[in-house]
Backbone as numpy.savetxt, mean C-alpha at the origin, in Angstrom:
# Nx Ny Nz CAx CAy CAz Cx Cy Cz
-8.39 -4.02 -2.97 -7.89 -5.21 -3.12 -6.90 -5.51 -2.04
-6.79 -6.29 -1.16 -5.64 -6.48 -0.15 -4.51 -6.47 -0.86
-3.40 -5.74 -0.23 -1.99 -5.75 -0.79 -1.28 -6.41 0.07
-0.15 -7.54 -0.39 0.66 -8.34 0.46 1.75 -7.46 1.12
2.20 -7.93 2.34 3.12 -7.16 3.04 4.20 -6.64 2.40
4.79 -7.46 1.65 6.10 -7.04 0.62 5.69 -5.89 -0.31
4.54 -5.96 -0.74 4.13 -4.69 -1.63 4.28 -3.58 -0.74
3.32 -3.51 0.39 3.42 -2.46 1.20 4.84 -1.81 1.65
5.67 -2.87 2.22 7.09 -2.49 2.28 7.85 -1.60 1.25
7.70 -2.23 0.24 8.32 -1.88 -1.08 7.93 -0.46 -1.18
6.66 -0.12 -1.15 6.10 1.23 -1.65 6.39 2.15 -0.44
6.35 1.70 0.86 6.63 2.53 1.98 8.40 2.76 1.88
8.97 2.03 1.44 10.68 2.11 1.54 10.95 1.76 2.80
10.22 0.92 3.48 10.73 0.45 4.73 11.13 -0.91 5.17
12.15 -1.23 6.02 12.59 -2.33 6.26 11.52 -3.39 7.07
12.08 -4.46 7.34 11.09 -5.48 7.90 10.75 -5.14 9.27
11.50 -4.84 10.14 11.19 -4.40 11.54 10.04 -3.03 11.48
10.62 -2.13 10.75 9.88 -0.85 10.33 8.40 -1.15 9.92
8.49 -2.23 8.89 7.16 -2.30 8.35 5.98 -2.92 9.26
6.68 -3.89 10.23 5.76 -4.67 11.11 5.29 -3.63 12.30
5.95 -2.77 12.58 5.69 -1.63 13.72 4.56 -0.98 13.06
4.91 -0.31 11.71 3.78 0.43 10.93 2.51 -0.26 10.73
2.52 -1.50 10.44 1.36 -2.36 10.21 0.49 -2.46 11.46
1.26 -2.85 12.54 0.72 -2.96 13.86 0.00 -1.75 14.42
0.59 -0.47 14.29 0.04 0.98 14.37 -1.18 0.95 13.61
-1.14 0.56 12.29 -2.46 0.99 11.40 -3.49 -0.07 11.78
-3.22 -1.20 12.20 -4.21 -2.18 12.52 -4.75 -1.82 13.70
-3.88 -1.22 14.94 -4.38 -0.84 16.20 -5.42 0.29 16.20
-5.09 1.38 14.88 -5.94 2.52 14.94 -6.97 2.27 14.08
-7.02 1.06 13.36 -8.21 0.94 12.60 -8.17 1.37 11.07
-6.93 1.72 10.80 -6.49 2.39 9.32 -6.63 1.18 8.35
-6.06 0.05 8.92 -5.97 -1.05 7.93 -6.85 -2.03 8.50
-7.45 -3.20 7.65 -7.79 -4.38 8.17 -6.92 -5.42 7.67
-6.97 -6.50 8.20 -6.05 -7.81 7.91 -5.57 -8.51 8.99
-4.45 -9.37 8.78 -4.32 -9.91 7.44 -5.64 -10.82 6.95
-5.77 -10.71 5.73 -6.74 -11.56 4.99 -6.25 -13.04 4.78
-6.82 -13.69 4.16 -6.53 -15.19 4.07 -5.19 -15.33 3.21
-5.22 -14.24 2.22 -3.86 -14.29 1.27 -2.96 -13.49 1.98
-3.23 -12.95 3.15 -2.07 -12.61 3.92 -1.86 -10.97 3.67
-2.80 -10.46 2.90 -2.74 -9.15 2.66 -3.37 -8.06 3.54
-3.40 -6.77 3.51 -3.87 -5.67 4.15 -4.58 -4.82 3.38
-5.75 -4.39 3.79 -6.55 -3.37 2.75 -7.21 -2.23 3.98
-7.36 -1.02 3.35 -8.12 -0.21 3.91 -9.59 -0.41 4.04
-10.19 -0.19 5.24 -11.54 -0.76 5.59 -12.50 -0.11 4.67
-12.58 1.02 4.25 -13.46 1.91 3.65 -12.63 2.92 2.55
-13.28 3.04 1.54 -12.81 4.15 0.38 -12.26 5.35 1.26
-13.15 5.75 2.00 -12.96 7.13 2.77 -11.48 6.81 3.54
-11.12 5.86 4.23 -9.87 5.83 5.00 -8.73 5.77 3.77
-8.71 5.12 2.63 -7.81 5.36 1.86 -7.73 6.50 1.03
-8.77 7.46 1.04 -8.55 8.68 0.53 -7.82 9.58 1.57
-8.31 9.43 2.96 -7.74 10.18 3.86 -6.17 9.76 4.11
-5.72 8.77 3.74 -4.31 8.24 3.72 -3.83 8.98 2.54
-4.42 8.96 1.55 -3.72 9.50 0.22 -3.70 11.05 0.39
-4.54 11.68 1.06 -4.69 13.27 1.30 -3.77 13.62 2.46
-3.28 12.66 3.20 -2.42 12.99 4.35 -0.83 13.00 3.90
-0.70 12.38 2.47 0.80 12.35 1.88 1.02 13.78 1.13
1.88 14.46 1.44 2.47 15.83 0.74 2.21 15.52 -0.67
1.85 16.63 -1.47 1.67 16.48 -2.85 2.90 16.29 -3.55
4.12 16.92 -3.14 5.35 16.37 -4.02 5.58 15.17 -3.63
5.25 14.56 -2.67 5.77 13.11 -2.63 4.85 12.13 -3.22
3.77 12.57 -3.59 2.83 11.65 -4.11 3.21 10.86 -5.51
4.10 11.62 -6.39 4.40 11.01 -7.63 5.44 10.01 -7.35
6.34 10.20 -6.29 7.51 9.34 -5.67 6.77 8.11 -5.45
5.62 8.12 -4.50 4.99 7.04 -4.14 4.31 6.16 -5.11
3.87 7.00 -6.13 3.04 6.48 -7.19 4.16 5.47 -7.94
5.21 6.12 -8.27 6.37 5.54 -9.17 6.78 4.14 -8.28
6.80 4.47 -7.09 7.10 3.09 -6.25 6.12 2.08 -6.18
5.09 2.43 -6.22 3.74 1.51 -6.19 3.68 0.81 -7.66
3.79 1.76 -8.64 3.73 0.97 -10.11 5.18 0.00 -10.15
6.28 0.24 -9.79 7.36 -0.64 -9.86 7.16 -1.82 -9.14
6.80 -1.71 -7.80 6.41 -2.82 -7.12 5.33 -3.69 -7.59
4.46 -3.07 -8.09 3.41 -3.94 -8.71 3.93 -4.70 -9.90
4.77 -4.06 -10.64 5.15 -4.83 -11.92 6.24 -5.99 -11.48
6.75 -5.87 -10.48 7.91 -6.78 -9.74 7.09 -7.97 -9.17
5.79 -7.78 -8.73 5.21 -8.65 -7.88 4.57 -9.87 -8.81
4.73 -11.16 -8.30 4.29 -12.29 -8.96 2.75 -12.25 -9.06
2.20 -11.85 -8.03 0.63 -12.06 -8.14 0.10 -11.30 -9.22
-1.06 -11.71 -9.78 -1.80 -11.05 -10.93 -2.51 -9.57 -10.25
-2.19 -8.53 -10.80 -2.59 -7.43 -10.51 -3.26 -6.77 -11.65
-4.43 -6.07 -11.40 -4.93 -5.52 -12.99 -4.13 -4.46 -13.60
-4.18 -4.71 -14.74 -3.07 -3.56 -15.49 -3.53 -2.14 -15.19
-4.75 -2.01 -15.34 -5.48 -0.64 -15.05 -4.94 0.01 -13.70
-4.84 -0.72 -12.69 -4.77 -0.20 -11.39 -2.85 -0.19 -11.44
-2.15 -0.71 -12.14 -0.72 -0.54 -12.26 -0.61 0.79 -13.06
-1.34 0.86 -14.14 -1.12 1.96 -15.05 -1.53 3.33 -14.30
-2.50 3.39 -13.47 -3.01 4.36 -12.78 -1.69 5.23 -11.87
-0.71 4.30 -11.51 0.26 4.78 -10.73 1.26 5.46 -11.43
1.55 5.16 -12.98 2.43 5.79 -13.84 1.74 7.25 -14.29
0.54 7.55 -13.96 0.06 8.97 -14.69 0.67 10.03 -14.29
């Protein structure tokens, strides 16, 4: 499911300019696709999502999961509760 820019920014902990640069690089490299009609971005394949996850150091993963869960909880868009709960594990 595509993620809005604000959600990506919150999880990454980046400011606006840094987020735009990171998105531009990810799009250029084919790591992300978008923006979609709703303005969100997504991994083109499950394997790309998995590779990005594996690239994050294991000690950093719980921190990013917590950021993701909190950002999803703040977001006004409807997200499946199961997806949010997966970040709290």
